[in-house]
C-alpha positions in Angstrom: 0.1 0.0 0.0 1.6 3.3 -1.1 1.9 6.3 1.2 -0.9 8.2 -0.6 -3.5 5.4 0.0 -2.4 5.0 3.6 -2.7 8.7 4.2 -6.2 8.9 2.6 -7.5 6.0 4.8 -6.1 7.6 7.9 -8.2 10.1 10.2 -6.0 12.8 9.4 -7.2 13.0 5.8 -10.8 13.0 6.9 -10.2 15.7 9.3 -8.5 17.8 6.7 -11.4 17.3 4.3 -13.7 18.6 7.0 -11.7 21.7 7.4 -11.5 22.3 3.8 -15.4 21.9 3.6 -15.8 24.3 6.4 -13.4 26.9 4.7 -15.3 26.4 1.4 -18.6 27.2 3.1 -17.2 30.3 4.8 -15.7 31.5 1.4 -19.0 30.8 -0.4 -21.1 32.6 2.2 -18.6 35.5 2.2 -18.8 35.7 -1.6 -22.6 35.5 -1.6 -22.7 38.3 1.0 -20.4 40.4 -1.1 -22.5 39.8 -4.2 -25.7 40.6 -2.3 -24.3 43.8 -0.8 -23.0 44.8 -4.2 -26.3 44.1 -5.8 -28.2 46.0 -3.1 -25.9 49.0 -3.5 -26.4 49.0 -7.3 -30.2 48.7 -6.9 -30.2 51.6 -4.3 -28.2 53.8 -6.7 -30.4 53.0 -9.6 -33.4 53.8 -7.5 -32.0 57.2 -6.4 -31.1 57.9 -10.1 -34.5 57.0 -11.3 -36.1 59.2 -8.6 -33.8 62.0 -9.5 -34.6 61.7 -13.1 -38.4 61.5 -12.4 -38.1 64.7 -10.2 -36.1 66.4 -12.9 -38.6 65.6 -15.6 -41.7 66.3 -13.5 -40.6 68.8 -10.8 -43.0 70.2 -8.2 -46.6 71.2 -9.1 -47.2 74.8 -9.2 -50.7 76.2 -9.3 -51.5 79.9 -10.1 -54.6 81.9 -9.3 -55.0 85.4 -10.3 -56.2 87.5 -7.3 -57.8 90.1 -9.4 -59.4 90.1 -12.9 -58.5 93.8 -13.2 -55.2 95.7 -12.7 -54.4 96.6 -9.0 -52.4 99.7 -10.3 -53.0 101.5 -13.7 -53.4 104.9 -15.1 -56.8 105.1 -13.4 -55.1 105.4 -10.0 -51.8 107.0 -11.0 -50.6 110.3 -12.5 -48.4 108.3 -14.9 -49.5 106.7 -18.2 -47.6 103.4 -17.6 -47.3 101.6 -14.2 -45.5 98.3 -14.5 -42.5 95.9 -13.6 -42.8 96.3 -9.8 -40.5 95.0 -7.1 -41.9 94.0 -3.8 -40.4 95.1 -0.5 -41.5 94.8 3.1 -42.2 98.2 4.7 -41.6 98.8 8.4 -43.6 101.4 10.4 -42.1 102.7 13.6 -43.9 101.5 16.6 -45.8 98.8 14.6 -45.1 95.1 15.0 -46.5 94.1 11.6 -44.9 95.1 8.4 -46.7 96.7 5.4 -46.3 95.9 1.8 -44.5 98.1 -0.7 -44.1 98.1 -4.5 -41.4 99.9 -6.3 -43.1 100.7 -9.5 -41.7 101.6 -12.8 -43.6 104.7 -13.9 -43.5 106.3 -17.3 -45.3 108.7 -19.5 -45.4 109.0 -23.3 -44.8 111.9 -25.6 -48.3 113.3 -26.2 -47.3 115.1 -29.4 -45.9 111.9 -31.0 -48.1 109.1 -29.8 -48.3 106.3 -27.2 -45.4 104.3 -28.5 -43.0 107.2 -28.1 -42.3 106.7 -24.4 -40.3 109.0 -22.2 -37.8 108.0 -19.7 -38.9 105.8 -16.8 -38.5 106.5 -13.0 -39.1 104.3 -10.0 -41.8 105.2 -7.4 -42.7 103.4 -4.1 -46.2 102.9 -2.9 -47.4 101.3 0.4 -50.4 99.1 1.1 -51.7 97.6 4.3 -53.0 94.5 2.7 -50.8 94.1 -0.3 -53.6 94.5 -2.8 -55.2 97.9 -2.4 -52.5 100.6 -3.2 -52.9 104.4 -3.0 -52.7 106.5 -6.1 -49.2 106.9 -7.5 -48.1 110.4 -7.3 -45.1 112.4 -8.5 -43.9 112.6 -4.9 -43.6 108.9 -4.7 -40.7 108.9 -7.1 -37.5 107.7 -5.3 -35.2 107.0 -8.3 -35.0 109.8 -10.8 -33.2 110.5 -14.1 -31.0 113.3 -12.7 -27.8 111.4 -13.0 -25.8 111.2 -16.2 -25.5 107.3 -16.0 -29.4 107.0 -16.0 -30.5 110.2 -17.8 -32.6 108.1 -20.2 -34.3 106.1 -17.5 -34.4 104.0 -14.3 -36.2 100.8 -14.9 -37.3 97.4 -13.6 -36.3 97.2 -9.9 -35.8 94.0 -7.9 -35.3 94.5 -4.1 -33.9 92.3 -1.4 -34.0 93.3 2.3 -30.9 91.8 4.2 -29.7 92.7 7.6 -31.2 96.0 8.0 -30.6 97.3 4.4 -32.6 97.3 1.3 -30.7 96.5 -1.9 -32.5 97.7 -5.1 -31.0 96.5 -8.5 -32.4 98.3 -11.4 -31.6 99.2 -15.0 -29.8 102.5 -15.6 -30.3 103.8 -19.2 -28.0 106.5 -20.7 -27.6 107.7 -24.4 -24.8 106.2 -26.4 -24.0 106.3 -30.1 -22.6 102.7 -30.0 -25.8 101.6 -28.0 -28.9 99.7 -29.1 -31.8 101.5 -30.9 -35.0 102.1 -28.7 -37.9 104.4 -28.3 -35.4 106.6 -26.4 -32.9 106.5 -29.2 -29.6 104.7 -29.2 -28.9 103.8 -25.5 -26.9 101.6 -23.2 -28.8 99.8 -20.4 -26.6 98.8 -17.4 -27.4 97.0 -14.1 -27.2 99.6 -11.3 -27.5 99.4 -7.4 -29.2 101.6 -4.8 -29.2 100.9 -1.1 -31.3 102.3 1.8 -30.6 101.6 5.4 -33.2 103.9 7.0 -36.0 101.4 7.1 -38.7 103.8 8.2 -37.9 106.2 5.4 -37.9 104.0 2.3 -40.4 106.2 0.3 -38.2 109.2 0.4 -35.5 109.7 -2.4 -33.0 110.8 0.2 -32.9 107.4 1.7 -31.6 105.7 -1.4 -27.8 105.9 -2.0 -27.1 105.5 -5.6 -24.1 103.2 -6.1 -23.9 103.4 -9.8 -23.5 100.6 -12.4 -22.1 97.4 -11.1 -21.0 95.3 -14.1 -18.1 97.2 -15.6 -17.1 97.1 -19.3 -20.5 95.7 -20.2 -22.7 97.9 -22.4 -25.9 95.9 -21.9 -26.8 94.4 -18.5 -30.2 94.2 -17.0 -32.6 92.4 -14.6 -30.6 91.7 -11.4 -32.1 89.2 -8.9 -30.1 88.7 -5.7 -29.8 85.6 -3.6 -28.2 86.2 -0.2 -26.4 83.4 1.5 -25.0 83.5 4.9 -21.3 82.4 5.2 -21.0 82.0 1.4 -20.7 84.1 -1.6 -24.0 85.9 -2.6 -25.2 85.3 -6.1 -26.7 87.9 -8.4 -28.6 86.4 -11.4 -28.8 88.8 -14.3 -29.4 89.3 -18.1 -32.1 89.6 -20.6 -30.9 87.2 -23.3 -29.3 84.5 -21.3 -29.4 84.4 -17.4 -25.9 84.6 -16.0 -24.7 85.0 -12.4 -22.1 87.0 -10.5 -20.7 86.5 -7.0 -20.3 89.0 -4.2 -18.8 89.0 -0.7 -20.1 92.3 0.5 -23.2 93.0 -1.7 -21.7 96.2 -3.1 -18.9 94.8 -5.4 -19.6 91.9 -7.9 -17.5 89.5 -9.8 -19.1 88.7 -13.1 -17.8 86.4 -15.9 -19.5 86.1 -19.2 -19.2 82.2 -19.1 -21.2 81.9 -15.8 -24.5 81.1 -17.5 -27.4 79.6 -15.6 -29.9 79.1 -18.5 -30.4 80.1 -22.1 -33.3 80.3 -24.4 -34.7 77.0 -25.8 -35.6 76.5 -29.5 -39.2 75.7 -30.0 -40.3 76.4 -26.5 -42.2 79.4 -24.7 -38.8 80.8 -23.9 -37.2 80.5 -27.3 -36.3 84.2 -27.8 -35.0 85.3 -24.5 -34.9 84.6 -20.8 -34.7 87.2 -18.1 -34.5 87.2 -14.3 -37.7 87.5 -12.4 -37.9 88.3 -8.6 -35.1 87.2 -6.2 -35.1 83.4 -5.6 -37.1 82.2 -2.6 -36.4 79.2 -0.4 -39.0 76.4 -0.3 -39.8 74.0 2.5 -37.5 71.2 1.1 -34.6 73.6 1.1 -34.3 74.2 -2.6 -35.0 77.6 -4.3 -37.8 78.7 -6.5 -36.7 81.2 -9.2 -39.2 82.7 -11.5 -38.0 84.0 -14.9 -39.5 86.0 -17.7 -39.3 84.8 -21.3 -40.4 85.6 -24.8 -41.2 83.9 -28.0 -42.1 85.1 -31.5 -45.7 84.5 -32.6 -46.7 85.1 -36.2 -50.0 86.9 -36.9 -50.2 88.1 -33.4 -53.2 90.4 -33.0 -51.7 93.7 -31.9 -52.4 97.4 -32.3 -48.6 98.1 -32.1 -47.1 97.9 -35.6 -44.9 94.8 -36.4 -45.1 93.4 -32.8 -44.8 89.7 -32.8 -43.4 88.8 -29.3 -45.4 87.2 -26.5 -43.9 87.2 -23.0 -44.5 84.4 -20.5 -43.3 83.5 -17.0 -41.5 80.2 -16.4 -39.7 78.9 -13.2 -36.7 77.0 -12.1 -35.8 74.9 -9.1 -32.4 75.7 -7.9 -30.3 73.3 -5.8 -30.2 74.2 -2.1 -26.5 73.4 -1.8 -25.4 75.0 -5.0 -28.1 77.4 -6.5 -26.0 77.6 -9.6 -27.3 74.2 -10.3 -30.7 73.9 -12.0 -32.7 70.9 -10.7 -35.7 71.5 -12.8 -37.0 73.9 -15.5 -40.6 74.2 -16.5 -41.6 73.1 -20.0 -44.7 75.3 -19.9 -45.2 78.7 -18.6 -47.1 79.3 -15.3 -48.6 82.4 -16.6 -49.3 83.7 -20.2 -51.2 86.8 -21.4 -55.0 85.9 -21.4 -56.9 88.7 -19.9 -57.7 91.8 -21.8 -55.2 93.9 -19.9 -52.5 91.3 -20.4 -53.1 90.8 -24.1 -54.2 94.3 -25.0 -55.0 93.1 -28.6 -57.3 96.2 -29.1 -56.0 98.4 -26.2 -54.7 101.6 -27.8 -53.5 102.9 -24.3 -51.1 99.9 -23.8 -47.4 100.3 -24.4 -46.6 96.7 -25.3 -49.3 94.1 -26.0 -49.1 90.4 -25.1 -46.8 90.8 -22.1 -46.9 89.4 -18.5 -43.8 90.1 -16.7 -42.9 89.5 -13.0 -40.4 91.2 -10.7 -42.0 91.2 -7.3 -43.0 88.3 -5.0 -43.8 87.9 -1.3 -44.2 84.8 0.9 -47.6 84.3 2.4 -47.4 80.7 3.9 -45.6 77.4 3.5 -44.7 77.2 -0.2 -47.2 79.8 -1.0 -46.4 83.2 -2.5 -48.0 86.3 -4.0 -46.5 87.6 -7.2 -46.8 91.0 -8.6 -46.8 91.0 -12.4 -47.1 93.6 -15.2 -49.5 93.4 -18.1 -48.6 95.0 -21.5 -45.9 97.2 -19.8 -48.8 99.4 -18.6 -50.6 97.7 -15.8 -50.0 95.9 -12.5 -51.7 92.7 -11.3 -51.3 90.1 -8.6 -51.6 86.3 -8.5 -51.1 83.6 -5.8 -48.8 80.6 -6.5 -48.7 77.4 -4.5 -45.9 74.8 -4.8 -46.7 71.1 -3.9 -44.2 68.3 -4.0 
């Protein structure tokens, strides 16, 4: 009998085989556990990815309800012909615990000797309401941003306002004449984003409160529509532009670092925002931590019924959901507008007193509840209206 046979018949071999079997079971069980854990992790990641895609494709549900079928501000309760594109600001009354509601309204007249489409330079007036819906008549004395400065002698337009740590920051468009500028109702002009601040919270409807800081995006001849997002302990973000929406960063809210390549969104071919996109009100935080950012947009519409000659543009309002950790990242973008011109004072198809037919345009928004807001929007660059929006997830 050879050594191999003798060894195999011995108890030592049997004991060794048992140990090998035990080792094999442990290895097999370990491998199965590794495989199971790996498959579980893959399934988890796929599920998260699918949920992210579904969210990105569907986004939250936004419902909009007009709060009035007629304008809340118009030439019927103003000394100005056009009252539109209004920013919202909370107004504090000394000795009162509840704030009131202010609108910084773009006000403008037209040249009576030339016709309604020959508009004169705009200014910005502030009116205050207790309930946010019933505003007093707009008067000349309500104007706080005038055209007295050379850098805005052709107009001060389209404010957006943020109140932060005791100071109001108003971003608006300063318009000045320029031979190398773009053609407009005011001649060839440059339009540049400007800043005014007010720290006397009980005196916001006085022109002396507002300190003019001048234009803030240097070496750019055309910059409009600044919507500020303040962030504690991080760089603040200023979203701006009326072709693409870009962003600047700031550490002190006075000086801004702006790069042309910092683009948030661009127009989309074949969509409601195919011609331009432009900032709406400052982004607002939602209950899930992300930000809602409304934006204005335009598309060309052939055979648009309009009393204004050769007018083929329709303006609509869309929205973005911005990431709570990095608001430069768009989580969702609406594929349909939440508001389009429908009412007579929004389409102005036969309105010979309206400056720009088929326009709805938003620059003001205030929070009224959990994921619920009132927006202040313009119709036809002539009137102001209000609507309530509700966000559900």
